[in-house]
N, C-alpha and C positions, 0 to 999 in steps of 0.2 A: 789451734783455737783454745781459748781459756777453759772451755767446758771439758777438755780432755785432760786437764791437769789433775791427776788422781790424788795428789797429796792435800788438796783443799778439802777440809772436813767441816769447817764452820758453816753455819746456815746463813742464807741470804734472805733478808726480809724486805718487803716493800710495804710502806704504810700509806694507804690512801685515806685522806682526811675529809673528803666531801661526802655529801649525802645524795639521795636520789634526785635532788634538784640540779646537780652538776651537769652543765651542758657545754663547758668550755673546751678549748683545744687540749688542755692538760689531761682531761679525762680520755679524750680520743687518743692521745699519744700513749698513755699508759695501757689502754686496752689493746692497742696495736703491739706494743712491746711485749706485754705479758701473754699475748695469745700464742707466742712461740719463743719461750725463754730458752737460753742456752744451757741451763742446768736447773737443778731443783730450786724453786723459789717459793717462799711463804708470803702470800699476799694477805695483808691485814686490812680490814675495813669494818665499819659499823654496820649493825643490822639495818640501819636506816639507808644504807647504800646497796643493799643486797640485789635490788633489781638491776643495778648497773653492771653487775658481774656474773649474773646467773648464766649468761650465754657464752662466757669466756672459759674455755677449758683446755687443758693440756696435761699429759701424763706427768710433767715436771712441775706443774703449778698446783700448789696446795692452798686452798681458800681457808682463811681463819676469820670467822665472823665474830665480832665483839658485840655481844648482845647489849643494847642500850648505851653503848659508848657515845657520848654526846657529840664528839668531833667539834670543830669550830662553828659549824653551821647550827648545831643543836645544843651548844654549850649553855648551861643554866646560869653561869656567871661570867664576867669579863676577865676573871683571874685564871690564867692557864693552869696553875698548879692545883686548882680545885676542880678541873674538868677532865680528870683522867678516870673517873669512875666507869667501870665496865670494860676497861682495857686490861687484857690478861698479860701482865709483864712477865709472868713465869715462863712464857713460851719463847722468850728471847734470852740467850745465855751469853756469858762472857766470851768475847772474841767474835761473836756474830756480827755481820755487817747489816746495817739498817739504812735503807734509802727512803727519805721523806719526800712527799710531793709538794709541801707547802711550808711557809713560814709558820702558819698556825699549828701544824703538826709538831714543828720544832718547839714552839712555845709550850705545848702540852707535855711532850714526851722526852725531850732531849735530856733534861737533868736526871730523871729517874733511870733512863736507859744507860746514860754514861756512867752512873754510879754502879751499874751492873757489869760494866766493862765492855759494853758493845761499842763498835766503831760506827760513827754516824756520818752520813752523807746526805746532801740536799740536792735534789733535782730541781733547780731554780727555774721556774717557768713564768714567773710574773714579776715585773719590775714594780708595778703598782702596789702589790701586797707587801713588798719589802719595805717600802717607805711609809705606808699608811699609818697614821697616828704615831709617827716615830718619836714625837717630842715627849710623850709620856710613857711609851712602852719600851723604848730603847734600852734602859737599864736591865730589864728582864731579858730582852733579846740578846744583849751582849753576853750574858751568862750562858745562854743557849748556844750562840754562835761559836763561843770559845770551845765548845765540846765537839765541834765539827772536825772531821778528818779530811773533808774535801767537798767541793761543789761542782756539779755539772750545770752549766748555764746554757740556755738555748740560743743565745746570741751574744755577740761582742758588746752590744748595747747593755744587756742585762749585767754582764760581767763588769763593765765600766761603772755602771750605776752602783753596784754593791761595793766595789772597791773605793770609789770616790766619796760616796755619801755615808757609808757605814764602816767599811772594813778598816781603812787606815785611820780616820779621825776618832773612831770609837773603840776599836779592839786593840789597836797598837800591835797587831801581829798579822802575819800573812797566812791565809788559808789557801791551800792548793785549789785551783779552779781550772777546769777544762771546758772549752766551748764546743758543743755539738749541736749544730742547727737542727731544727725539727725536720721530720720526714713526713711525707704524705703517701697515702694509698690512692693511686689514680691510674687510669688507662692511658693518660697523656695523649689522647686523641681529641681532636677538635669536636666540640659539641655545637651544632648549629642551633641558634635560638628559635623558639616558636613565638617569642614576643620581642619587642624592641624598647623595653624600659631602661632607664638608668637605674642600677640596682645597688642597694646596700645589702651586704651579706655578713652576718655575725651577731654577737649578742648585743642587745640594746642597752649598752653600758654607758655611763656618763662620759668617761674619758675617750670613748670611741666616737662620740658626737654624731650619731646617725642623722639627726635632724639638720645637719649641714646641707643635706641633699634638698631640703625644702627651699633653700635659697637659690638653687640653680635655675629654676624656671622651666624644668622639663618634667615629663611624666615619669615618676619614680615609683619604685616598689621596695619594700623592706622584707628581708628574709632573715628570720632569727627568732629571738625571744629574750625574756628577762630572767630566765632561770640562772641562779648563781650570781646575779649581778649585785655589786655593792651599792651602786647608785643607778637603779633602773631608770630608763627613759621611756616615756610613752610616745610611741609613733602613731601617726594617723591610722585609725582602725580600718578605714576603707582601702588603705594601701599596704596593710600588714598581711603578708602571705603566710606568716607563721614559720615554724621550724621545718626544714627539709634537708635532704642530703645534698652534698655539693653537686652531684650529677644532675639532680632535679633543679637546683638553683641556677645552674648554667644555662638552662633553657629559657630563662626569663629576659635575657638581653645579652649584648656583647660588651657593654661598658659597665664596669663595677667600680664604685668609688669607696675608698677606705679612709675616712677622715679622722682616724685615731691619733691621739697625742701620746707619744712615748709608748707605743705598742711594743711589747716584749719580743715578739717575733712577727706574727702575721700568717698563721696557718691558713685561714680562709683565703687570704690574698694569693698565696702560692697555689692553693687548690684551683682557684679560678684561672690563674696563669696556665696551669697544666691542661686546661680545656680550651686554651686559645683565646681567653677573654682579655680585653684591654683593661688594665687596672690603672686607676689614678689614685695616688695616695699622698698624704701629707709628708713633707720632708721632716720626719720626726721618728724617734725611736729606732727600731731595727729596719724600717722600710728601706732606707738608703743602702743597707747591706744587701738587700735582695734585688732592688730595681736599679737598672742602669737607665737613667732618665733619657727618654726619647729613643731608646733602643728596644727595650722589652717591656716598657710600661712608662708611666709618667709620674713625676714628683712635683708637687706644688707646695708653696709655703702655706702653713696652717691658715685655714679660713679665707684663702684667696679665691673668692667667687669668680672674679673676672678671668683669671688664668684658667681655672677649671672649665668654665664655659668655652673659652677659646680652644682648649684641647678637644673638648667634645665636638665642637663644630668642625675642627680639622679632621677628626676621625670620620665623622658622618659624611663629609664631602670628598674624601679621598680613599677610594677602595684600595689603592696601592699601599698607602700608609697603614691602613687597617690590617691588610694581609701581612705586611712586613712585621708589624708589632706583634700580631697574633702568633706568627711562626716563631719569632724570637722569644716570646713569653713561654711557649711550650718547651723550647730548648732549655731555657733558664730553669724552669721548674724541674727538669730532669735531674738537676744537681741535688734536689731534695727528695729523691726517691726513698720510699719507706724502708726498703731493704738495706740501703746504704746507711741510713740512720740507725736501724736496728743493729747492724754489724758494728758500727762505731760505738754505740752505747754499750753493748755487751763487752766490747774490748775494754772500755773504761771500767766496767764492773770487774773485769779480770784484774785490772790494776788495783782497784779498791781492795779486793780480797787478798791480793798478794803484797800489799803494802807498797805498791809502786805508783800509786795515783799521783799525778802532777809532776812526775819526774820526766825530764826530757830524755828521749831515747837517742 
């Protein structure tokens, strides 16, 4: 194990750039990873995010709270180089390894940290943030990306997006990238529903198109919220159940619809599969990497109401089909066990620290 290599002396830093409003899968993922790190880790976050981390502790985990650091959610100006007030750069030294959680963190901190001689890595969890407003922000992004020593992408889709749309055309250089699919914490036991709604589960974000469910003609319910959304969507209040855990969400029905376009991974989708739910998702983004259409879930072309309705009717009128898909979904979800993800991620960190990242063994 990499944590047993005694010659490693440089510090490992994780920079979390959201605030207390963060509700997405990236926050869930980092909380899971850092609840049991393989070696000493310094976790950096703003005082505005303190409530998100107060319950995460480990003898190897050192919390570094940057009082008043604006982060991208509280930044006073749109110019990254002016938004670093409150961040204590003196705590990161030459040769240290820094892992960022977002493009915005890179924009703010990559240049000053690279000048200090730190080695920078990006845990790329979002395709949408990579390309947002790229026409005017790319020149600054390019300067930041060129300081990277490597990237961990959560899906092949995210890796392809970065390489196709930014890396090759803009940077003119290759940055080592390893794909490590997300992991979930689950019992992988079927949860029988106490309700029979068609359910949406996730943030009410524009590119996730939750209101697609309104077109299906069934009784639907929405589970989630708008916290951390760039383009929040207002769902019908009488159908909004608010935010709840995946286990609680699984009790509201057996059919979950995920109508996102170019989703980076689909953590909520895998969570529902792990509880034996039937998932229907758009054939877009990383969903085809996860779902084997007609075997462990269903894929439809974006906004295809007719096909989605047909699948729902098939499921409701065939207990054999429902049971078969449910069992296969649980088995597929086991590939994304949290412990396997944690193991692979810390192995990649081992390669970061030892200068072996991206090298084929």
